[in-house]
A tleap script that builds the chain and sets N, CA, C and O, in Angstrom:
source leaprc.protein.ff14SB
mol = sequence {
  NMET LYS LEU PHE ILE ALA ILE LEU LEU SER
  THR ILE LEU GLY TYR PHE LEU LEU PHE PHE
  GLY PRO PHE VAL GLY GLY LEU LEU ALA PHE
  GLY ILE VAL LEU GLY LEU LEU ILE ARG GLY
  LEU MET LEU LEU ASN GLU ILE HIE LYS ILE
  MET ILE GLY LYS LYS PRO GLY ARG SER VAL
  LEU ASP GLU TYR LEU GLU GLU ARG ASN ARG
  LYS GLU ASN ALA ALA GLU PHE LYS CMET
}
set mol.1.N position { 2.791 -8.408 16.492 }
set mol.1.CA position { 2.957 -7.393 17.511 }
set mol.1.C position { 2.287 -6.080 17.088 }
set mol.1.O position { 1.646 -5.407 17.894 }
set mol.2.N position { 2.451 -5.733 15.806 }
set mol.2.CA position { 1.822 -4.506 15.324 }
set mol.2.C position { 0.303 -4.602 15.390 }
set mol.2.O position { -0.379 -3.625 15.697 }
set mol.3.N position { -0.219 -5.798 15.096 }
set mol.3.CA position { -1.670 -5.996 15.161 }
set mol.3.C position { -2.166 -5.816 16.588 }
set mol.3.O position { -3.202 -5.187 16.804 }
set mol.4.N position { -1.450 -6.355 17.560 }
set mol.4.CA position { -1.840 -6.214 18.961 }
set mol.4.C position { -1.840 -4.749 19.377 }
set mol.4.O position { -2.762 -4.298 20.057 }
set mol.5.N position { -0.824 -4.012 18.978 }
set mol.5.CA position { -0.743 -2.584 19.318 }
set mol.5.C position { -1.898 -1.826 18.661 }
set mol.5.O position { -2.489 -0.946 19.286 }
set mol.6.N position { -2.229 -2.160 17.397 }
set mol.6.CA position { -3.333 -1.497 16.712 }
set mol.6.C position { -4.661 -1.787 17.416 }
set mol.6.O position { -5.497 -0.894 17.560 }
set mol.7.N position { -4.855 -3.039 17.854 }
set mol.7.CA position { -6.086 -3.390 18.576 }
set mol.7.C position { -6.154 -2.646 19.897 }
set mol.7.O position { -7.207 -2.120 20.257 }
set mol.8.N position { -5.055 -2.593 20.617 }
set mol.8.CA position { -5.013 -1.898 21.901 }
set mol.8.C position { -5.293 -0.405 21.731 }
set mol.8.O position { -6.076 0.163 22.491 }
set mol.9.N position { -4.674 0.228 20.757 }
set mol.9.CA position { -4.902 1.654 20.531 }
set mol.9.C position { -6.340 1.926 20.072 }
set mol.9.O position { -6.935 2.936 20.452 }
set mol.10.N position { -6.893 1.028 19.260 }
set mol.10.CA position { -8.284 1.192 18.825 }
set mol.10.C position { -9.246 1.075 19.994 }
set mol.10.O position { -10.232 1.808 20.067 }
set mol.11.N position { -8.961 0.159 20.905 }
set mol.11.CA position { -9.804 0.001 22.089 }
set mol.11.C position { -9.744 1.253 22.962 }
set mol.11.O position { -10.775 1.730 23.437 }
set mol.12.N position { -8.568 1.772 23.169 }
set mol.12.CA position { -8.406 2.995 23.966 }
set mol.12.C position { -9.130 4.162 23.294 }
set mol.12.O position { -9.788 4.959 23.963 }
set mol.13.N position { -9.006 4.258 21.964 }
set mol.13.CA position { -9.699 5.321 21.236 }
set mol.13.C position { -11.210 5.169 21.357 }
set mol.13.O position { -11.923 6.162 21.498 }
set mol.14.N position { -11.705 3.929 21.301 }
set mol.14.CA position { -13.141 3.684 21.451 }
set mol.14.C position { -13.653 4.112 22.805 }
set mol.14.O position { -14.696 4.759 22.901 }
set mol.15.N position { -12.924 3.755 23.865 }
set mol.15.CA position { -13.328 4.197 25.211 }
set mol.15.C position { -13.267 5.716 25.332 }
set mol.15.O position { -14.116 6.325 25.983 }
set mol.16.N position { -12.267 6.325 24.708 }
set mol.16.CA position { -12.126 7.776 24.747 }
set mol.16.C position { -13.309 8.451 24.047 }
set mol.16.O position { -13.818 9.468 24.518 }
set mol.17.N position { -13.743 7.875 22.917 }
set mol.17.CA position { -14.866 8.456 22.183 }
set mol.17.C position { -16.187 8.310 22.936 }
set mol.17.O position { -17.100 9.113 22.742 }
set mol.18.N position { -16.298 7.290 23.796 }
set mol.18.CA position { -17.519 7.122 24.585 }
set mol.18.C position { -17.746 8.283 25.548 }
set mol.18.O position { -18.890 8.598 25.875 }
set mol.19.N position { -16.680 8.916 26.002 }
set mol.19.CA position { -16.808 10.018 26.953 }
set mol.19.C position { -17.422 11.260 26.323 }
set mol.19.O position { -17.954 12.111 27.036 }
set mol.20.N position { -17.358 11.380 24.993 }
set mol.20.CA position { -17.904 12.554 24.326 }
set mol.20.C position { -19.400 12.473 24.104 }
set mol.20.O position { -20.024 13.465 23.727 }
set mol.21.N position { -19.976 11.329 24.326 }
set mol.21.CA position { -21.399 11.156 24.078 }
set mol.21.C position { -21.621 10.546 22.709 }
set mol.21.O position { -20.700 10.455 21.897 }
set mol.22.N position { -22.862 10.126 22.460 }
set mol.22.CA position { -23.106 9.398 21.207 }
set mol.22.C position { -22.984 10.251 19.953 }
set mol.22.O position { -22.508 9.769 18.926 }
set mol.23.N position { -23.406 11.510 20.020 }
set mol.23.CA position { -23.367 12.323 18.805 }
set mol.23.C position { -21.950 12.732 18.441 }
set mol.23.O position { -21.505 12.492 17.318 }
set mol.24.N position { -21.241 13.341 19.369 }
set mol.24.CA position { -19.886 13.826 19.086 }
set mol.24.C position { -18.932 12.644 18.870 }
set mol.24.O position { -18.105 12.665 17.959 }
set mol.25.N position { -19.056 11.625 19.708 }
set mol.25.CA position { -18.197 10.449 19.547 }
set mol.25.C position { -18.453 9.739 18.229 }
set mol.25.O position { -17.517 9.304 17.558 }
set mol.26.N position { -19.722 9.621 17.858 }
set mol.26.CA position { -20.064 9.006 16.576 }
set mol.26.C position { -19.565 9.815 15.403 }
set mol.26.O position { -19.100 9.266 14.404 }
set mol.27.N position { -19.665 11.134 15.534 }
set mol.27.CA position { -19.180 12.012 14.477 }
set mol.27.C position { -17.661 11.881 14.318 }
set mol.27.O position { -17.160 11.797 13.197 }
set mol.28.N position { -16.941 11.864 15.425 }
set mol.28.CA position { -15.485 11.692 15.358 }
set mol.28.C position { -15.107 10.317 14.798 }
set mol.28.O position { -14.190 10.209 13.984 }
set mol.29.N position { -15.809 9.274 15.233 }
set mol.29.CA position { -15.519 7.934 14.724 }
set mol.29.C position { -15.805 7.852 13.229 }
set mol.29.O position { -15.038 7.241 12.484 }
set mol.30.N position { -16.901 8.461 12.783 }
set mol.30.CA position { -17.216 8.478 11.359 }
set mol.30.C position { -16.122 9.205 10.575 }
set mol.30.O position { -15.727 8.748 9.502 }
set mol.31.N position { -15.636 10.319 11.094 }
set mol.31.CA position { -14.561 11.065 10.428 }
set mol.31.C position { -13.279 10.260 10.336 }
set mol.31.O position { -12.589 10.294 9.318 }
set mol.32.N position { -12.959 9.533 11.404 }
set mol.32.CA position { -11.746 8.711 11.396 }
set mol.32.C position { -11.855 7.594 10.366 }
set mol.32.O position { -10.932 7.373 9.582 }
set mol.33.N position { -12.986 6.889 10.369 }
set mol.33.CA position { -13.173 5.773 9.430 }
set mol.33.C position { -13.196 6.279 7.995 }
set mol.33.O position { -12.565 5.684 7.121 }
set mol.34.N position { -13.907 7.356 7.742 }
set mol.34.CA position { -13.969 7.906 6.392 }
set mol.34.C position { -12.592 8.385 5.931 }
set mol.34.O position { -12.220 8.181 4.775 }
set mol.35.N position { -11.842 9.015 6.821 }
set mol.35.CA position { -10.495 9.454 6.469 }
set mol.35.C position { -9.584 8.291 6.126 }
set mol.35.O position { -8.792 8.379 5.188 }
set mol.36.N position { -9.687 7.193 6.879 }
set mol.36.CA position { -8.874 6.016 6.583 }
set mol.36.C position { -9.259 5.389 5.252 }
set mol.36.O position { -8.392 4.950 4.497 }
set mol.37.N position { -10.557 5.345 4.959 }
set mol.37.CA position { -11.002 4.795 3.679 }
set mol.37.C position { -10.514 5.641 2.505 }
set mol.37.O position { -10.069 5.102 1.491 }
set mol.38.N position { -10.597 6.948 2.639 }
set mol.38.CA position { -10.133 7.830 1.571 }
set mol.38.C position { -8.634 7.682 1.370 }
set mol.38.O position { -8.161 7.644 0.235 }
set mol.39.N position { -7.878 7.598 2.469 }
set mol.39.CA position { -6.426 7.418 2.350 }
set mol.39.C position { -6.097 6.082 1.686 }
set mol.39.O position { -5.173 5.999 0.877 }
set mol.40.N position { -6.849 5.043 2.028 }
set mol.40.CA position { -6.636 3.746 1.389 }
set mol.40.C position { -6.908 3.797 -0.099 }
set mol.40.O position { -6.168 3.203 -0.884 }
set mol.41.N position { -7.961 4.500 -0.503 }
set mol.41.CA position { -8.248 4.647 -1.921 }
set mol.41.C position { -7.167 5.436 -2.640 }
set mol.41.O position { -6.834 5.133 -3.786 }
set mol.42.N position { -6.618 6.447 -1.975 }
set mol.42.CA position { -5.529 7.213 -2.586 }
set mol.42.C position { -4.301 6.331 -2.797 }
set mol.42.O position { -3.648 6.416 -3.837 }
set mol.43.N position { -3.983 5.484 -1.815 }
set mol.43.CA position { -2.845 4.585 -1.962 }
set mol.43.C position { -3.077 3.561 -3.069 }
set mol.43.O position { -2.166 3.256 -3.839 }
set mol.44.N position { -4.308 3.025 -3.150 }
set mol.44.CA position { -4.625 2.106 -4.235 }
set mol.44.C position { -4.516 2.781 -5.593 }
set mol.44.O position { -4.079 2.153 -6.558 }
set mol.45.N position { -4.901 4.039 -5.684 }
set mol.45.CA position { -4.784 4.783 -6.934 }
set mol.45.C position { -3.316 4.951 -7.322 }
set mol.45.O position { -2.974 4.823 -8.498 }
set mol.46.N position { -2.446 5.235 -6.356 }
set mol.46.CA position { -1.022 5.361 -6.638 }
set mol.46.C position { -0.435 4.034 -7.119 }
set mol.46.O position { 0.354 4.005 -8.063 }
set mol.47.N position { -0.824 2.939 -6.465 }
set mol.47.CA position { -0.351 1.618 -6.886 }
set mol.47.C position { -0.834 1.319 -8.297 }
set mol.47.O position { -0.085 0.776 -9.109 }
set mol.48.N position { -2.077 1.670 -8.594 }
set mol.48.CA position { -2.631 1.444 -9.928 }
set mol.48.C position { -1.833 2.221 -10.982 }
set mol.48.O position { -1.520 1.684 -12.045 }
set mol.49.N position { -1.508 3.473 -10.688 }
set mol.49.CA position { -0.732 4.282 -11.633 }
set mol.49.C position { 0.642 3.671 -11.871 }
set mol.49.O position { 1.137 3.683 -12.999 }
set mol.50.N position { 1.265 3.136 -10.821 }
set mol.50.CA position { 2.576 2.507 -10.970 }
set mol.50.C position { 2.467 1.258 -11.834 }
set mol.50.O position { 3.309 1.017 -12.698 }
set mol.51.N position { 1.424 0.466 -11.596 }
set mol.51.CA position { 1.259 -0.773 -12.350 }
set mol.51.C position { 0.939 -0.493 -13.818 }
set mol.51.O position { 1.390 -1.234 -14.691 }
set mol.52.N position { 0.178 0.554 -14.109 }
set mol.52.CA position { -0.147 0.908 -15.488 }
set mol.52.C position { 1.103 1.412 -16.203 }
set mol.52.O position { 1.240 1.229 -17.413 }
set mol.53.N position { 1.999 2.033 -15.477 }
set mol.53.CA position { 3.222 2.570 -16.067 }
set mol.53.C position { 4.186 1.499 -16.550 }
set mol.53.O position { 5.096 1.796 -17.324 }
set mol.54.N position { 4.008 0.270 -16.115 }
set mol.54.CA position { 4.865 -0.821 -16.570 }
set mol.54.C position { 4.579 -1.126 -18.030 }
set mol.54.O position { 3.516 -0.789 -18.551 }
set mol.55.N position { 5.542 -1.768 -18.685 }
set mol.55.CA position { 5.377 -2.123 -20.088 }
set mol.55.C position { 4.342 -3.242 -20.212 }
set mol.55.O position { 4.507 -4.295 -19.595 }
set mol.56.N position { 3.304 -3.043 -20.976 }
set mol.56.CA position { 2.305 -4.112 -21.110 }
set mol.56.C position { 2.838 -5.251 -21.970 }
set mol.56.O position { 3.575 -5.023 -22.929 }
set mol.57.N position { 2.465 -6.462 -21.625 }
set mol.57.CA position { 2.836 -7.616 -22.413 }
set mol.57.C position { 4.225 -8.161 -22.138 }
set mol.57.O position { 4.610 -9.172 -22.728 }
set mol.58.N position { 4.972 -7.539 -21.283 }
set mol.58.CA position { 6.321 -8.012 -20.966 }
set mol.58.C position { 6.307 -8.608 -19.577 }
set mol.58.O position { 5.880 -7.965 -18.618 }
set mol.59.N position { 6.764 -9.808 -19.477 }
set mol.59.CA position { 6.813 -10.433 -18.164 }
set mol.59.C position { 8.183 -10.206 -17.548 }
set mol.59.O position { 9.128 -9.807 -18.229 }
set mol.60.N position { 8.272 -10.457 -16.292 }
set mol.60.CA position { 9.543 -10.307 -15.581 }
set mol.60.C position { 10.560 -11.298 -16.132 }
set mol.60.O position { 11.748 -10.990 -16.230 }
set mol.61.N position { 10.092 -12.479 -16.488 }
set mol.61.CA position { 10.991 -13.489 -17.037 }
set mol.61.C position { 11.586 -13.019 -18.365 }
set mol.61.O position { 12.779 -13.200 -18.607 }
set mol.62.N position { 10.765 -12.419 -19.223 }
set mol.62.CA position { 11.277 -11.913 -20.494 }
set mol.62.C position { 12.344 -10.849 -20.276 }
set mol.62.O position { 13.375 -10.850 -20.948 }
set mol.63.N position { 12.094 -9.943 -19.338 }
set mol.63.CA position { 13.067 -8.894 -19.044 }
set mol.63.C position { 14.363 -9.490 -18.498 }
set mol.63.O position { 15.452 -9.048 -18.863 }
set mol.64.N position { 14.248 -10.490 -17.625 }
set mol.64.CA position { 15.431 -11.126 -17.061 }
set mol.64.C position { 16.243 -11.832 -18.145 }
set mol.64.O position { 17.467 -11.710 -18.185 }
set mol.65.N position { 15.566 -12.566 -19.017 }
set mol.65.CA position { 16.275 -13.289 -20.076 }
set mol.65.C position { 16.984 -12.324 -21.026 }
set mol.65.O position { 18.104 -12.590 -21.461 }
set mol.66.N position { 16.345 -11.228 -21.340 }
set mol.66.CA position { 16.966 -10.235 -22.211 }
set mol.66.C position { 18.205 -9.631 -21.559 }
set mol.66.O position { 19.231 -9.454 -22.216 }
set mol.67.N position { 18.113 -9.318 -20.274 }
set mol.67.CA position { 19.256 -8.750 -19.556 }
set mol.67.C position { 20.390 -9.760 -19.454 }
set mol.67.O position { 21.556 -9.398 -19.604 }
set mol.68.N position { 20.059 -11.028 -19.201 }
set mol.68.CA position { 21.067 -12.075 -19.102 }
set mol.68.C position { 21.781 -12.268 -20.438 }
set mol.68.O position { 22.999 -12.445 -20.474 }
set mol.69.N position { 21.031 -12.235 -21.525 }
set mol.69.CA position { 21.638 -12.373 -22.852 }
set mol.69.C position { 22.567 -11.211 -23.161 }
set mol.69.O position { 23.625 -11.405 -23.759 }
set mol.70.N position { 22.184 -10.013 -22.761 }
set mol.70.CA position { 23.057 -8.858 -22.977 }
set mol.70.C position { 24.356 -9.007 -22.196 }
set mol.70.O position { 25.428 -8.692 -22.714 }
set mol.71.N position { 24.273 -9.486 -20.951 }
set mol.71.CA position { 25.483 -9.671 -20.150 }
set mol.71.C position { 26.376 -10.760 -20.730 }
set mol.71.O position { 27.599 -10.621 -20.742 }
set mol.72.N position { 25.764 -11.859 -21.219 }
set mol.72.CA position { 26.546 -12.935 -21.819 }
set mol.72.C position { 27.232 -12.453 -23.092 }
set mol.72.O position { 28.392 -12.788 -23.334 }
set mol.73.N position { 26.538 -11.681 -23.897 }
set mol.73.CA position { 27.135 -11.158 -25.126 }
set mol.73.C position { 28.269 -10.189 -24.829 }
set mol.73.O position { 29.278 -10.167 -25.533 }
set mol.74.N position { 28.098 -9.386 -23.778 }
set mol.74.CA position { 29.149 -8.445 -23.394 }
set mol.74.C position { 30.368 -9.203 -22.873 }
set mol.74.O position { 31.498 -8.785 -23.121 }
set mol.75.N position { 30.162 -10.307 -22.159 }
set mol.75.CA position { 31.266 -11.103 -21.643 }
set mol.75.C position { 32.010 -11.802 -22.769 }
set mol.75.O position { 33.228 -11.961 -22.690 }
set mol.76.N position { 31.312 -12.220 -23.810 }
set mol.76.CA position { 31.963 -12.871 -24.953 }
set mol.76.C position { 32.852 -11.910 -25.706 }
set mol.76.O position { 33.921 -12.305 -26.171 }
set mol.77.N position { 32.444 -10.654 -25.844 }
set mol.77.CA position { 33.241 -9.679 -26.563 }
set mol.77.C position { 34.501 -9.287 -25.797 }
set mol.77.O position { 35.477 -8.859 -26.414 }
set mol.78.N position { 34.510 -9.420 -24.479 }
set mol.78.CA position { 35.662 -9.062 -23.678 }
set mol.78.C position { 36.776 -10.086 -23.822 }
set mol.78.O position { 37.945 -9.743 -23.642 }
set mol.79.N position { 36.447 -11.337 -24.143 }
set mol.79.CA position { 37.454 -12.382 -24.248 }
set mol.79.C position { 38.333 -12.199 -25.414 }
set mol.79.O position { 39.237 -13.004 -25.639 }
savepdb mol mol.pdb
quit
């Protein structure tokens, strides 16, 4: 549904840009596309920073097993 709405809005925007003529409409379309590309690169950079911040060499399974062992050891001491 979101894809259909995006296609519909893009089509309406394209027809709207045609009314401005080729130069102004092309300039606006170029600005929109370039702005979206820059925003996408910024988001990818943020994701990259988050991924680099993780502990290298540790898998999710290792972290889970360590946490499970800590909980089991804590449960044994309570008995």
